[in-house]
N, C-alpha and C positions, 0 to 999 in steps of 0.2 A: 414638282419639287423632288419627288422620289426618284425620277429619272435622272435629274441632275446629280443628286447625292450618289446614286448608283454609278453614274459615269465617273464622278470624281473619285469614288472608292476604287473603281476599276483602274483608273490611271495611277492612283497612289499604290495600289497593289502591284501593278506592272513595274513601277519605279523601284519599289522595295525588292522585288524578285530579281531585278537586274543589278542590284547593289552588291558590292563585294563584302558587305557586312550583314550580320544577322541583327535585326532590330527587335527590341523587347520592351515591355512595360510591365512592372511588378507593383502590386499594392504595397504601400509604404508601412504596413503594419503586419505583425505576425499573424499567420504563417507565411507572409510574403508570396501570396498566390500570383501566378503569372496571369496577367490580363490579356496580353497580346504577345505573340511570338511570330515573327515573319516566317513564311513557308519555306524560305531558302535555307533554313537551319540544317536540314538533312543533306542538301546538295553541297553546301559550303563547308560544313564541319563534320559531316557524317555522324551527327549526334541524333539520337532518338528524340524527336520533337514532342511526342506524346509523354515521354518520361519527364521532360522539362516542364511541360504544362501542368502536370499533376502536383499536388501539395507535396513539398519536400523533394521534388524531382531533381532540383539543382543539387541538393545534398547528396543524392545517389550518384551523380555523374562527376562531381568534382573529385580530383585525386585526394585520397586521405591525407597526404602530406601537405596539401595546399589548403584544405578545407578551413581549418581553424583561423589561420591568419587572414584569409580572404573574407570569411564571414565576419570576423571582428572589424575589419575595415568597413564593411557594409553597415554594420550596426553603428559604428562611430559616425558614419555619414548621416545616418538618420537622427542621431542624438545631437550632433553639433549644429547649432543654428546658423553658424557662419560658413560652414562648409557646404558647397552646392554641388561639387563634382567629385568624382572618384575614378581613379584608374587602377586597375588590378590586372596582373598576369597570373594565370593559373592553368592547370591541366584539366581537360574534360575527357571523359571516356567516350570513345566512338562506339558505333553499333558493332564493330568488329572486336571490341574489347580492349583496344590499345588506347593510350592517352595521347592527346595532342595539346600543345601549348596554345592558349588563346589570350588575346588582349581585350579587356572588357572596360569600356568607358561608360560611366553612369552619370546621370544628372537628376536632381530633384525636380519634380513637377508639382506646381502649386495651382490651386483654384481658390479664388477669394482669400488669398493669403494663407491657405491651409495646405500643408503637404499632403498630397493625395497619392502620389506614386513616384516610382523611380523609372526613368526611361533610359535606355542605353543601346549600345551597339557592341557586338562581339565580332572580332575577326581572328582568323587563324594566323598565328605567328610561329607555327611549328617549324616551318622550313628555316626561318631565321634562327631559331633556337638550335636546331640541329647543325646548321652551318657554323654558328658561333662555337658550339661544343667541339666541332671538328677543328676549327682554327685554334682553339685553346689547347687541344690535344697535340696539334702540330707544334705549337710554340713550346710545349713541354718536351717534346721528343727531339726537336732540332737542336743540335749542340751549339749552333751559332745564334745569330740574331736575325729576326725577320723585320723588314721595314718597308715602308712605302715612301718613295721620293717623288717630289712634285716641284715643277717650276711653273709659277703662275704667268699670266699674260704680261706682267711687268718685269719678268725675269727674276723674281725673288724665289729662291729655293727654300723648300721646307720638307719636313718629314711628318706628314699627317698621322702616320702610324709607326710605332717602334715597339717591338716586343720587350717584355720585362728583362730578357737576357742582356739588354744593353748595360745594365749595372754590373753584371759579372764580367763582361768583356771589356768595357771602356771605363768602368767605375764612375759613370754619370747616369742621372735619371733621364727618362724619356723627355722631360721638359727642356733639357739642355740640348737635345738633338736638333 
């Protein structure tokens, strides 16, 4: 039986290490100690896994501007009996000292109808945030209007994206495009 359990644990670990997400499990009571953190945390997020595993380690790594709102949402998840899942975006400090944006999806885990832990996954969304910031900057700098035009397979034309400047230029909102 031990060999089977070791084999299954090995397969599970292999699967988790190949995942594009960091998987975690946190005790559902203060001080919210990390019970499990997948080993790919350092390779995927460049975050110090040892810091995350220690008591209040998450507190040390979350950006000060994101900490309070993110923590309040977490506590609300624990207190609200009807809420089972939580999605948060916040910044984490890398080993190099810079902050990256992450997307954190959490879910309550129960045993015998008792909340025992929070399980979740974290993925980096830093590239998407930086790209969006660049697009937003471009939209502010361009004196005209940015748009995307599309014709579907049935020949219907549409504008999936229109910059806010459409109001200044054509005096209509994006929904009218």
